N, C-alpha and C positions, 0 to 999 in steps of 0.2 A: 314848796319852792323848788326842791330838788326834782320832784316829779315833773314839774312844768319845764324845768331846764332840760331834762332828759328828753321830753317829748319834742321840744324845740330843736334839740341837737339831732334827733332822729329825722325830724322833718327836713332840716337843712341838709342832712346827709342824703336823703332820698332826692331832694330837689337838685342837689349837686350832681348826683349820679345821672338823673334824667337829663340834665343840661349837658353833661359830658357825653352821654349817649347820642343826643341830638347833634352835638358838635362833631362827634366821630362820623355819623352818617353824612353830615354836611361836608366833612373833609374828603369823603369819597366822591361827592358830586361836584363841589365847587371847582376843582381843577379841570373838570370836564365840561364846564359850561360852554366853551366854544363849540364843542361837538354837539351839544344840545341845541345851541342856537343855529348851527349849520343845518342840523336835521330839521329843526322847526321851520327854518326858511324854505328848505327844500319841500317840506310837506305843505306849508302854507301857500307856496307858489304853484306847485305842479300837480297835486292830486286832483281828482275830478271836482272836489269841492273847493279847490284853491283859487287863487287870484288869476293865474294863467295856466289852466289845465294843459298838461303835456303827458300823454300816456308813456312815452319812452323814458323821460326823465323821472317820472313818478315811480318807476320800478326800483329806484334807489332807496326810496323811503322805507320799505319793508325790511330789507337787510340791515339798514342802519338801526332801526328800532329793535329788531329781534337779536342782532348779533353785535354790531359795533358798540352801541352805548352800554349794554350790560358788560361786555368784555372790558371796556375802558374802566368802568366802575369797579369791577372785580380786581383788575390789575392795580388800580389805585389803592384799593383797600389793602391788598397784599403789600404794596410799597410802603404804606403808612406804618404797617406793623414791622416789616423787615426789609426795607430797601428794595433794590433791584431784583434780588433773588426772590423775595416775597412776592414781587409784582409778577414775575414769570410763573411761579407756582399758583398764585391767586388767579391769574388769567387762565391757566390750564384747568383749574378746578371749576371756574365759571363756565368754561366751554361745555362741560358736562351738563350743567343745569340748563344752559341755553338750548341745547339740542334735546334735553330730556323733557321739554315742555313745549306746548303750542302757544303759550302766552308770553309777553315780554317779561323777562326774568330779572327784573331789577331787585326784588327782595332776595332772590337766590344769589345774585351777584354780591349783595351786601353781606351775605352769610359766608359764601364759599371763598370770596377774595381774602378777607381778613383771616379766615380759618387756614387757608393755604399759607399765608405769610407767617402765622403763628406756629404752625406745624413745621415749617421750614426752619424757623429759628430754633425750635426745640430739638429738631433732628441734628442741626449743626452743633448745638451745644453738647449733644450726646456723642456724636461721631468724631468731630474734629480733634478734640483732645486726645483721642486714641489713634489718630492717623499719623503715620510716619511722614517725616519731612520729604517733600517732593511729590507726595501723592494727594495733597490737599485739593487741588483743582479737580482731579479725577473723582475723588470721593464727593466733593460738592456737586459736581455736575450729575453724576449718576444717582446720588441720593435724591436730589431735587427732581430729576427726571422721573424716577420711580414713584416718588411721592405725588408728583403732579399727575402721573398716569393713574394712580390709585384713586386720587380725589376726583379725577375726571370720570372714572367709571362709577364711583359712588354718586356723584352729582347726577350723572345720566340715568342711573337705574333707580335711585331712591329720592334724593333731595329735590330734584326738579318736579317730580310728581307730587311730593308732599307740599312744597311751597305753592304749586299751582292749585292744589285742593284748598289750602287755607285762603289763598287770594280769591278763589271762586266763591268760597263761603262768605268772606267779608263783602265781596262784590254783590252777592245775592242779598245780603242784609241791607247794604246801601241802596240797592235798586228797589227793594221792598219799601224802604223809607221814602224813596223818590216817588214811587207809584202811589203811596198812601198820602203824599203831600207833606211828609215830615222832614224832607231833606234840609230845609232851612234850619231846623233845630240842631243840626250838627255844629252850628256856631257856638252853642252852649259848651261844647268840648273844645273846638278849635281855638277860639279866642283866648280862653284862660291858658291853654297849653302854649300858645305863642308867647304870652307874657312870661311864662316860666322858661322860655328859651328852648322848648322842645318842639318848636314849629317844624324843624327839618325832619324830625322823626315821624311826624304826622304827614307832612307834605310829601317827602320822598318815599317814606315807608308804606303809606296807605293810599293816599289820594292819587299820587302820580300813577301807580300801577293800575288803579281802577280807571283813571282817565284814559290811559293808553288803550285799555281794552275797549272802552266806550268809543273812543275816537276811531279805533280800527274798524268798528262796526258801522258807526253812524257818521264819521267824518268830523265830529266835534264832541266835546264833553264838558258838562257843567262842573265836573270834579276838579278840573284844572283851575276853576275860578274860586273855589271855596276857601282855600288858604292863601292864594296869591292876591286876592282882592285888596288893593291898597286903600279902599274907601274908608273902612273903620279907623285906621290910623291917621288918615288925612283929616277926618273930622275932629279927632281928638287933638291933634297938633294945632289945627286951626283954632280950636277953643282956647288952648294955652296961649297961642299967639295974640288973641284978642283979650281974653279975660284973665290970663295968668298974672303972676306977680314976680317981681324980682328977676333973678337969673333964669328961672324957669320960663318966663315970658320972653326974655331976650334971646334965649337959645332955641326956642321952639320953631321960629321961622326957618332957621338953617336946617334943623332936623326934618322939618316938613319937606323941604326941597330934596334932601338926600333920600328921604323915604319915598316920596311920590315919584320923583323923576329918576332916582337911582335904584329904586327897588330894595333898599336896605330897610326892611321892616323893623329890625331891632332898634331903630332910632326912636320909636315911640314906646317901647317896652318900659324904659325907666320912668317915663312920665306916668304910666299906670301904677308902677310900683311905689312912686312917691305919694300917690293919692289912690289907694286901692279901690275906693268907691267908683272911680272912673272905669273900672272893668265893665260896669254896667253899660257904659257908652259904647265900647267897642263890641260888646255882645249884641246890644240892640242894633248897632249898625250892621253887624254880620248877619243877624237874623233877617233884617229887612232887605239887605243886599241879596242874600241867598234866595229870599222869596221872589224878588224881582227877576233874578236869573232864571228861576224855575218857571215863573209865570210867562216870561217872554221867550222861553226856549233858548236862552243864551248858552254859549259854550265856546271853548277855544279849540283850535285844531291841534295844538301841542302845548307842552308845558311852557308857561311864561316864566322864563329865567333870565334875569332876576324879576321879581314881582313889581316892576315899575309900570307906569301908564303906557310907556312906549312898547314894552314887551306885550302888554295886554292888547294893544292895538295891532301889533305885528302878527300876533297869533290868532286874531279874530278871523273867522271864516268869511268868505266873500258874501256880502249881503247880511252879515251878522254882527257888524260893529255896533250898531245903535243899541241893541239889547245889552251888550257888554258894558258900554258907557253908561247906560241908564242904571244898571245895577250898581256900578261903582259910585255914581253920583248919589244915588239913593242912600247907600251905606254911609257916605261921607256926611250927607245932610243930617241923617238921624243921629249919627255919632256926635256931630257938633251940637245938635239941640240938646241931647241928653248930657253931654259933658259940660256945656257952658255953665249951668248953675253949680255943678259940683266943683269945677275949677274956680269959679268966682268966690265961693265960700271958703276955699282952702287957704290956709295960712301960707305966708311966704316961706319957701323952702330953698334948700341948696340946689345948685345946678345939678341936674341928673347926670350920672355917668353913662356915657354911651356904651353900647355893647362892645366887647373886645373882639379882635379879629378872629379869635378861635371859634366864635359863635356867629360870625357874620352870615346873614341870611341872603339867599339868592333867589327865591321863588317868587321865592317866597320870601327864592330862592334863593341855594344852594346855594319855589314855592317857594328868602324870601329872602 
């Protein structure tokens, strides 16, 4: 009994840490959703593959992708750790990795921003108690400036290249899966990870950088759809709305609206956790939806944040809306068909607790 309890405690501790990590990543992205939406609209409208191509206005897209968005994320990460001073040093540190790589440096921003904030905090704790009265502002400014300068150089010469190499390796693996026809199998990892509330770690940490690289080359990317697809959750919540019992059934329609129209994917996670067998439904929906996306050459121009049907439509390329909607609909239908008997046989349960705001998804987003 003691051994089982210890294993359970270790499992819960690992799950809690993964959730906290995903929530921390989301905390860097969520405040910057307006910037992502603005860049997404700019891209969707004016690039050559957009709705209203305009070569002059399209020139804004690249600087926003390569500089503005990573810098905002890095500064936000520094602010989360150590307020305004952390934001400044985090932004400086991120500037180094931005110019130290030729790819969108979102992973680097998520590393260097919080690192800059943490080091600023530690440096203040070391220096300020030893600083004479009246010199605090001088010491704070110079110490933060020197630290930011050093981190900027480190990011430029070392971190940017290392993160780019790792991203390229992961991208090559994902592309190999795509070319071999195995990309739909990524749902076997993505859907269970979402239910454990680490969807943001996967969406913002892995799939978004890959999608940005792909979209930069081809004008769209299927990677933007893999985690943000609202279809699997839509099918599951529809099954609860029709075949559920008690409070689960009465709460499911509201959760469905928030999930599908609002893009808050966490709304369906508790419904899976209350009946773990239904994970098979969202995995099946994800597999089929991904397969349809690949077969129909579907893709989005930019990240769908939050992962609502409106964001999916807005980020669809010109002439590419039907494949996107077809994949989402297929995922929803399959998820509903698989979930229906599982939900019907389940005993009446308590009302599932919705996700807390600290893990709110926006993509998924910020993917969901």
